[in-house]
C-alpha positions in Angstrom: -0.1 0.0 -0.1 0.9 3.7 0.3 1.1 6.2 3.0 0.9 10.2 2.4 1.1 12.8 4.9 0.6 16.5 4.3 1.4 19.1 7.1 0.8 22.8 6.6 1.9 25.5 8.9 1.0 29.2 8.4 2.3 31.8 10.8 1.2 35.3 11.2 2.7 38.0 13.5 2.1 41.8 13.9 4.4 43.9 16.1 4.2 47.3 17.4 6.4 49.7 19.3 5.7 53.1 20.7 7.8 55.6 22.6 5.3 58.3 23.9 8.0 60.0 26.0 11.8 59.5 26.3 12.4 56.4 28.4 8.9 55.2 28.3 8.2 52.4 25.6 5.0 50.3 24.9 5.3 47.0 23.0 2.5 44.9 21.4 2.5 41.9 19.4 0.0 39.4 18.3 0.9 35.8 16.9 -1.5 33.5 15.1 -0.8 30.1 13.9 -2.6 27.7 11.7 -1.6 23.9 11.4 -3.5 21.7 8.9 -2.7 18.0 8.8 -4.0 15.3 6.5 -2.9 11.5 6.7 -3.8 8.8 4.2 -2.9 5.1 4.6 -4.1 2.3 2.3 -3.3 -1.4 2.7 -3.4 -3.2 -0.6 -3.3 -6.9 -1.2 0.0 -8.5 -0.5 1.6 -11.0 -2.9 4.8 -13.1 -3.0 6.2 -14.9 -6.0 7.6 -18.4 -6.9 10.9 -19.1 -8.4 9.1 -19.0 -11.7 7.7 -15.6 -11.0 4.0 -16.7 -10.5 2.2 -14.4 -7.9 0.9 -16.0 -4.7 -1.6 -14.1 -2.6 -0.2 -13.9 0.9 -2.7 -11.5 2.4 -6.0 -10.4 0.7 -7.2 -7.9 3.2 -7.3 -4.4 2.2 -8.3 -1.2 3.9 -8.2 2.6 3.7 -7.5 5.1 6.6 -7.9 8.9 6.4 -7.4 11.4 9.2 -7.3 15.1 9.6 -7.1 17.8 12.0 -6.7 21.6 12.3 -5.2 23.6 15.3 -5.6 27.3 15.5 -3.2 29.1 18.1 -3.6 32.9 19.1 -1.4 34.7 21.4 -1.6 38.6 22.2 1.2 40.0 24.3 1.5 43.5 25.5 3.9 45.2 28.0 5.4 48.6 28.9 8.6 49.6 30.3 10.1 52.8 31.7 13.6 53.6 32.5 15.1 56.3 34.6 18.5 57.3 36.0 18.9 59.4 38.9 22.7 60.4 39.1 24.3 56.9 39.4 21.1 54.9 40.2 19.5 53.1 37.2 15.9 52.1 37.6 13.7 50.1 35.0 10.2 49.0 35.6 8.0 46.6 33.3 4.6 45.4 33.4 2.5 43.5 30.8 -0.2 40.9 30.0 0.0 37.9 27.9 -2.4 35.2 26.9 -2.6 32.1 24.7 -5.5 30.2 23.3 -5.4 26.8 21.3 -8.2 25.2 19.5 -8.1 21.9 17.7 -10.3 19.4 16.2 -9.9 16.1 14.4 -11.8 13.5 12.3 -10.5 9.9 11.6 -12.1 7.1 9.6 -11.2 3.7 8.3 -12.8 1.0 6.2 -12.1 -2.4 4.8 -12.5 -3.8 1.5 -10.9 -1.6 -1.3 -13.0 -2.2 -4.6 -10.4 -0.8 -7.0 -6.8 -1.0 -6.0 -6.2 2.2 -8.0 -8.9 4.1 -6.1 -8.0 3.6 -2.4 -10.5 6.1 -0.9 -13.0 5.7 1.7 -16.1 5.9 -0.5 -14.7 3.1 -2.9 -14.6 0.4 -0.2 -17.0 -2.5 0.3 -16.9 -2.6 4.2 -16.4 -6.3 4.3 -13.5 -8.5 5.1 -12.0 -11.5 3.3 -14.8 -13.8 4.0 -17.4 -11.3 2.8 -18.4 -10.5 6.5 -19.4 -6.9 7.0 -17.0 -5.0 9.4 -18.1 -1.7 11.0 -15.9 1.2 9.8 -13.9 2.8 12.7 -14.8 6.5 13.2 -13.4 9.0 15.7 -13.4 12.7 16.1 -13.1 15.3 18.8 -12.8 18.9 19.7 -10.2 20.1 22.4 -9.0 23.5 23.5 -7.0 25.3 26.2 -6.1 28.9 27.2 -3.7 30.7 29.6 -3.4 34.1 30.8 -0.8 36.0 32.8 0.0 39.3 34.3 3.7 39.9 34.9 6.0 42.6 36.4 9.7 43.4 36.9 11.7 45.8 38.8 15.5 46.4 37.9 18.0 48.4 39.8 21.8 48.9 39.5 24.2 51.2 41.0 26.9 52.3 38.5 26.5 48.8 36.9 28.2 47.4 39.8 25.4 46.2 42.2 22.3 44.6 40.6 18.8 43.9 41.9 15.9 42.3 39.9 12.4 41.5 41.3 10.0 39.6 39.3 6.4 38.6 39.8 3.8 36.7 37.6 0.3 36.0 38.2 -0.7 33.0 35.9 -3.7 31.1 35.1 -4.7 28.1 32.9 -8.1 26.6 31.7 -6.9 23.2 32.2 -7.1 23.1 36.1 -10.4 23.5 38.1 -11.5 27.0 39.1 -9.9 26.9 42.6 -6.5 25.9 41.1 -6.4 27.9 38.0 -4.5 30.9 39.2 -1.2 31.4 41.2 1.3 33.9 42.1 4.9 33.2 41.3 7.5 35.6 42.6 11.4 35.7 42.1 14.3 37.7 43.0 18.0 38.0 41.9 21.0 40.0 43.2 24.4 40.4 41.5 27.6 41.9 42.0 29.8 43.1 39.0 33.3 42.9 40.6 35.1 44.2 37.4 33.5 47.6 37.8 35.2 48.0 41.0 38.0 50.3 41.3 40.5 47.8 42.8 39.9 45.6 39.6 41.5 48.0 37.3 45.0 46.6 37.8 44.1 43.3 36.3 41.4 44.3 34.0 43.8 43.6 31.0 43.9 39.9 32.1 40.3 39.4 33.2 38.0 42.2 32.0 34.6 40.6 33.1 33.8 39.1 36.5 30.1 38.9 37.8 28.6 37.0 40.7 24.9 36.3 40.5 22.3 34.4 42.7 18.5 34.1 42.2 15.4 32.2 43.6 12.1 31.9 42.5 9.4 29.6 41.1 7.2 29.2 38.1 4.2 27.2 37.2 3.1 25.2 34.1 0.4 23.1 32.8 2.5 20.4 31.3 0.4 17.2 31.9 -0.3 13.9 30.0 -3.9 14.9 29.6 -5.2 18.3 28.6 -7.8 18.3 31.4 -6.5 15.6 34.0 -8.9 16.3 36.8 -12.1 15.6 34.6 -13.2 11.9 33.9 -13.6 11.0 30.3 -15.6 8.3 28.5 -13.6 6.2 26.2 
């Protein structure tokens, strides 16, 4: 037989950047993705051959399988940041929002008994096995979707590029968990010391021109589970 697969991806992206006043920037982008998939498999009669070249039917069962799905993904992202320097103190504040939405649907069908070997399509099958017994086609299909949303913020501070401090916070939610578990706050913090910016480092800067120490602590959540909706029972 023969197997053919076609997988098409289409990406769209729009970006916008504004700077209303010096030091204040606004960013926005929208991502949209479409994935179309089609799969065809036909199993034809299988022959072997004698030494004389005569064909021998080894397996007379035939079937056609066709399946297709489409996935649509949409993700807007908007955030703003503001930078300010007061003498040797540098500040930067950022805040934003991001969301994702994925919708997918698929259909699959298979049927036995190809009537014409050169036309291996579902509508040209008999639906019977080798013995002429009717075999029910196998049909399946489903819709599924998930969505996330998140608010985030960040504060950066450094003094002369020597002492660094960064604080982050995210408030994320997902549709894949139940309502009392969908949202959670995720903070993080980091601090650093750029030793190479200290005055005492100049005497060896020609040997080692960069040396930084940095430590951080925080947590992030995710929705990576084997089932899109693991807390809900499903009927096979």
